[in-house]
N, C-alpha and C positions, 0 to 999 in steps of 0.2 A: 084073576083077571088083569087085564092092564088096564089104566088109563089112557095108554094112547093108541093113537087114530094112524091104522095101515093105512097105504097106499091104495088108492080104489084101483081095484080089477077092470082092467080094460082098457086105463087110459092110457095112449102113447105119448110117452114124457121124451120118448127119443125124437118123436116128429113133432114136437111143439113151438109151435109157432104164432108166437103174441099179435093182438091185434096192436097189439099200443106198446110203447118201451116208456118206463120212466124213469123215477129217483126218489132215492131218500135220504137225508142229509141231519143227523145226528151228532148237536154240537154239543161239546161239554165244555164246562168251566170248574175250578178250584181242584183240590189236589184234597184224599184221604176225605175224613167225617163231610170236610166240604161239597166233595164235588155233585158237583149238577146239572143234568141236558136241558137242553130249550127243547120243548113241546109245542107241539101248538092242537087245536081245536078248531079243525078243519068247520068251514063257514056254507062251504057249496062241492059240488061236484063228484065225483068217487069217494065213500066213505066219509061225506058231510052228517057232522055232527060228532065225530068219533078223535079221538086224539094220535093226534100219531108224531112223525119228524116232517119239519120243511120237504119237499119234494112236489114235484110234479110227471111231469109225459113231459120227452125231447121232441123239440122242436125242427124240422126238417133236417139236414144233414150233422146236428149237435150230436158230440160225443155226450155219453151221459157227464161224466165230470164238469162240462160247460153244465149242464141242462142242471145237475144237482147244485151249483154256486148261481143259476141264476135263478131258481126258484126260492133258494132265501132269501136272497135279496128281495124279490117281487113279492113274496109271503110274510117276511118278518123284519129285512129293512137292511137285514145282517151281509155282508160284507165279507166272505172267508177268503182265509190265506192258500189256507194248505188245507185240502181234504183226502183220505185215502179210504181206498176200495176196503170195504169191510166182507161183504157178500152179496149172494145173486138169492134170486128169489121170482120164483113163477106160480103164477096165479093160474088158475080155469076154472069159468064159473058153469055152474053147469044151464047158464041160455045160453052159453058160447063165448059172452067175452071171455078174454086172456088178456096179462097183462106178463111184463117180467118187469123187474124191478132192482136194477146193483143201489146197493147200500153202501156210503162213504158216514165216515164221521169226520170231525177237525177238531182241533184245537185253540186254533187260533184266527180272531174275526174283526172285525172292526165296525164299530158301530154299535147302537141299543136296539135290542128286538121291540117291533112298536106291531101292536095291529094293524089289518089292511082288511082290503073288504075278501080276501082270502080266508083270516084267517088268525085266531086268536092266539099269539103266543106267551109261553110263561115258561119257568124255568121249575126243577122240581130235582129232590134228591132223589141221587140212581136209588133211592131201597125202597121213593114213595112213589118209584112209576104203576102210573095208576089202568095195571095191566088192564082192570074191567072194562074200563072205558076205549077199551082200542081194538082193532082187529085180532080175533079167537087163536089169528097164529102167531101173534108177538109176541106171547109170555113162552113160549119156543124157542126162538131166536135171538132177540132181546142180550139173553143172559148170555149167550157164544158171542154178539156183536161188544157188551160191556168186560168178557175177559180176553176181548182181543184174540178172539178165535175166529180164524174165515170158513165159511158156511154157505151153507146152499142146500135152498128150500126149492120144495112142487109143493105147492096148495090146493084142493079141490073146493071151492064154497059151492052152498046153495042161497044165493041173499047172499047177508050174515052170519049163516051157520058153516062151520068147517067140517066138513063132511071126511075127509082126508089125508094126510099130509106123509112126507118124507124130507126128513133134514138130516143133512151129512155134514163133516170135516168134512177142510175142502184141506 
């Protein structure tokens, strides 16, 4: 028996139309054994209390990249210089809510991560990423992000419970 969750039968991902569009931005520092990633503990909104990367919803005609850079500065005070698109995530919730998320990575930034009313930032070694405090899908695609592989994920949730997934390399 496999631990892999199979795509939910009957959900039409081909015609997925998200209610909201959002971003995540994984900022890295250090090299080799010293490599760390900036994570946050969300204080409010979707996923409050969970660990994630800085990010949030696009505003108006904002591009995903512009939103990722803005959200990182608003949530933790870092000004990211360059960010690279890493992957795409689509989320459908059983209650009808839907979200598309563009995931970015960055190595260059200015400033120091500070707590805000939205997030508590912390640097963590790559091998110590606290998957058990994150969304249930994160342990599936973050290793691909860390390996530099492009990815596309489709996830169906009931509240915090992951009901199905389909993760692809691009």
